[in-house]
N, C-alpha and C positions, 0 to 999 in steps of 0.2 A: 672824380674830381678830377683826374689825370683829363676825361674825355673833357670836361667841361671848361676848362684851360687850354687844352686845345681848338675846340670848336671856336673859343674868345679869339684866340691866338689866328685863325685863319680867316674870320670873318675882321679882322684888323688887318689883314691882305688884302682882302677882297670881300667886301660889305656885301657882294651882291648873290654870294654862295648860296647855295639851297642844300641843305643837311638835313637830314630826314633816318633818322636811328633809331637802337634800341638801346634803353641805360637809365639813367637814373634823373631827379630833377635837378642837378649842378648842371648836366647837359641841355638840359629842357631850356633852363635859364639862360644859358650861354648862346641860344638863339636855334637850337636845334629842334625838329616836330618830334614828339614821342610817339613811338608806338607802339613801343611796351617795354614797362619798367623793370629795372633788373629784380626786383623783390621778387616777381615770380617764374624766376632764374634759376637763384640760387640754391643747388643742392650738394651737400658738402659728404662726401666719403663712399666708398663702392657698396655697402650695404643701401645708404640713403638712394643715390644714382639708381640701383638694381629698381627701387621699390616707386621708383617717380619715372621711371623710363618711358611709361606711354607719353605723361605730358612733355616729355622733351623730345621725342620723336614729334609731337604735334607742334610746340613749338620749332623746331628746324625747319617744317615741312612749308610754316607761315611766313618765316623768315625768308625762304626764298622764293616765296610767290609775292612779297615786300617787296623783294630786290628789285624782280623781274620785273614786276610794275613802276618804280620809280625810275629804273634806266640809269643807272648813277653814273659819271665818267669817273670815275672812281672808287670801290669799297678800300674801308677804312677799319682794320678789325684791331680791337684793343684785348689783350691780354685772352682771359675766360679761353684755352685751348679746345677742353671736351668739345664746346661748344663752335667754336669760330675756326678750330681747323676742318673742322665737316663743312661749315658754308666755305671757306676759302679752296679748297678743293670742286665742289662743285662751281663755287665763281669763276674758276678759272676755265674747266669748262665750257661755260657759257660766252667765253673770250671778254671776261670785267677785269681792268686793271685792280689789283689787289695790295696796298700796303698793311703790311701789320706793325700797329705803335705796341711795343711791351713785348717782347718775344715771351712765346711757354717756356716754361726751365726747364729743357729739354736735355740742361747738363745734370740735373737731380735724377730723373726718370723717363721713359720711353724715349731714351736717345734715337731710335729707329725712324722716328718719326720727320727727323730732317731731311730724309731722301726727301720725301712729301713736299715739303716744306718746300724745299728751294724749287721745283718743279711748279709749286702755285702758288707764291710770295713775289711778286714784282720787287720791293721795296722791302725788307725788316731793319725797324728800328729798334736798335737795343737800348737802355737805361742802364745794365750793369757794368763797367768799366773792362770784365773779366770777360764779358760773352763775344766783344767783336775778336780777340784771340779765339777763344772756342769754337766758334763755326770757322775761321780763315783757315788754323792751325789743325783741326782736327777733318771740316769736312769742305773744306778747301770754297767756301761759300763768303763773297765780301757782303758783309751787313756795315749800318752806318752806326754808330755809338751818337746818341742825342746830346747825353748825360741825364741825369734823374730830376722828372718831372718834380718830386719834392723837395726838392730843393728851392725852385720858386716859390712853390707855394707855402713853405715855412716860411721864408725872407718876406713873403708878402704878411703874412700875419704876425710874425714879430715885430714891424713896422707899423703894424695897427691894435695895438696892446691896448685888451680889455679885460679891466679886472670883472674878475669870478665870482661872487660873494656867495658861499657855500655857508647854507643855513642848517642846522642842528634841527633835532626831533620834535624839539619846541619851537622851531620857526626863529629862530635867533641865531645871530650870525657866529656864525663860528670862528675864532682868530688861530686857533692850531693849525700848524703845519699841516700842509697835506701830502696824502698820498693816495697816487693815483690808479684807479681798475679797469685796467682793458679787456674785457669777456673774447672782445668777437662779437660778430655782427649775426650770426645764422643762432635760433633758438637754441637747436641742437648742440651745438658748442657752448653756450652761456650754462644750458642746463647742466652741462659735465664742470665746467670751471669755477665759476662763479660761486657754489657752496664753500668751493675749496677755501679761493680769494678770502670768502668774505669771513670764514673762519680764522683768519691769519690775524685778523684787526680786532679781537680780544687780547690780543700781545700787545697794543698799543697805542696806553690809553691817551698816552700825550699827542696823538696826532688825528686828526680826521681823515675817515677815508670816504673815496667819493669815485662811485661808477660810473664809467662813460657810456651813456645810451648810444645804441646804435639809432639814426634816424627813422628805421624802417620799422623799428617795433614798439609796443605800447609802454608806457611808463609802469603800466598794472602789474606787467607779466616781469619787471625787474622789483616789483614793490614783493611781490611772492616771495624774493630770496631774503628781501634786505628791510622787511620788516621788524624784524627782531635784532637788529642790530643800529643802537642807538647811535652811533659815533659813525652810520655810513648813512652819504646820500647819493642821491641820483641827478647826474648834470645830464641833460639833453642836448644834443646838439650840439656841443661846445666842446667838444673834443680837445681843439688846440688851447682850445684859454684854460682847461683846468692845467693839461699839460707844462703849459708857460708856468704856474706857482706850483709844481708837484716835487717836494722834496726827493723821491724816489717812486718807482711804478711798477706795477705785477702787470706783465702785458702778453696776451693773448700772441702762438706763434702765428707771423703774417707780416703784411706791411708796415702794421703800429709796431712792430720792433725799430724797424728804421727811422719811423715819423717818431719815435719817443726818444730815440738817442741823437736825430739831428738838435730835436732841442735842450738838449742835452742833461736828460733826464738817467742818472741810475735806474737801473732796471734789472727787472728778474724774468725771464722768457719761459710763457707756461705752455705745454701742449698738454690735454686729454680728451681722448675722440673714445669711441667703442671700439672693443677689445678685438674684435672682426677685425677693421678696418686699422686697427692700430697694427696687427700682426701682417695682415697685407703690405701693409705701407713701409713698416719692418723688410722685407723680403725684396720691394723692388725699389727701393728709394737708394742711390747711390752719391750720399754727401755724404759729410763731416759732421756736418752744425743745419739747424733748422730754421737760425733766426738769419735775416738777412745778415745784420749786423756784423756776425762771424762769420759767414760766407766771405762779404768782399772781404773784410779784414784778413783773412784765412787763419782763423786764430780763437780763442774762447776771452772775445771782450765782455759777453755778459753771458752771466749764468743759463743754462738751459734745463729746466726738469721738466721732464718728459712722463707721459705714462707715470707708471706707479710711481715712478720719483718726483711726483706733483702732487706732494702730500702737506698736511700743514707744519709739521716738522719741519720738513725743508725747506719751504717759504719762509716761513718765521725766520730761520738761521740766517737766510741768506738774505733776509730785508733787514735786519740786523745790524749785519756786516755793512751793507749799503751806507747804513743812516749813520752808524758809527766808526767805522774804521778809516780815517784820511788817508792811510796811504791806498786802499782800495778806491776810493772818491777821485785820488789824484792821477792813478791811473786810468781809468774809467774816462775823465776828463781830458787827458793825452789821445787817447786811442780815439774818440770823440771826435777830436780835432780833426787827424787822418783820413779818418771817415769823411770827412764832411768836402775835403780837399780831393780824396778819389771820387767821387760823386760829381764836384762840381765843372764845369764846362762853358768855355766861352757861348756867351747867348744862354738861353734857354731852352731847356727840353721841348717844350710846346710850342716855339719859335721858328726852332732849328727843322722838327716836324710837319710843322704847316708848309714853310718852304718846299718841302721833298713832296709832301700830299697835291699841294697844288700846281706842282709841276707835272706830276705823274697826271692831273687831271688834264692838264693842257695839251699833252701830247697825242 
């Protein structure tokens, strides 16, 4: 999504820009020649990466050759540090200019990466307000804060409201208020979290629940979990439409927590991974919170239920509070307003990033 908006902004400023890359459908739709789709690259968790190491190494080798064949004026890397930082180091050795858009979250773990990043990255464009101070104060590195690209994406969506008609198991339109379930985009995380989320729906018969389907996964995969729940439906590729009419949401940790907050939807943040990956992560990650909402606000705005705490009892209790406690609703609304103000900047993130990238390519 962010790559697609960035490409559109580059094309707007330079219609002749020749863009080739690895990513997804939205990047291709914006005018990029798609070489490899991200669905073939997504491995999550320590154990999962080890099991797929052979595939990852082949992708790295192929990517490097792909870049050499294309001979770009500038290489733009977007997030995804495990892969992209290796490419950045290699690209610098080849004399290729490197712009990194959406910094790796080195403030959470693997801070030792920053020394290499400073050497290999010509321009670092950050999207979280505290990152600029973090890099300057701790590492004496001047990076550029461009604002958060979700602000422009959500504003665009809110200006083109589309009613989402959710049907029940009989195919009839359901008029009950909606609770959204965002279980993630990777099969392995959905398999861990969605069954727990679904079990919660039994405690709220006056609501309809809707699962946001990731565009890269099949509906049949979700149906193996949802078939036994008549008050649960699946919404394909319309997550923002779903959020715009939801009373509350159960959301997997990640960018979706921030998206949900920017739509003003009260949420419970959920995380449950393999026990081995969780135990490793607990020992190497040095942050107070796992959700971007709480990290940016530096306090607990939304409840986080992690690993064993993510169970039906706890989720039911927290969801009930979001739906029925006026004071809790008022406080969340106020915190969400402050969050949006923190993330807003003059102009859009995509436009600012596009200007810097075009200037780098021209130097």
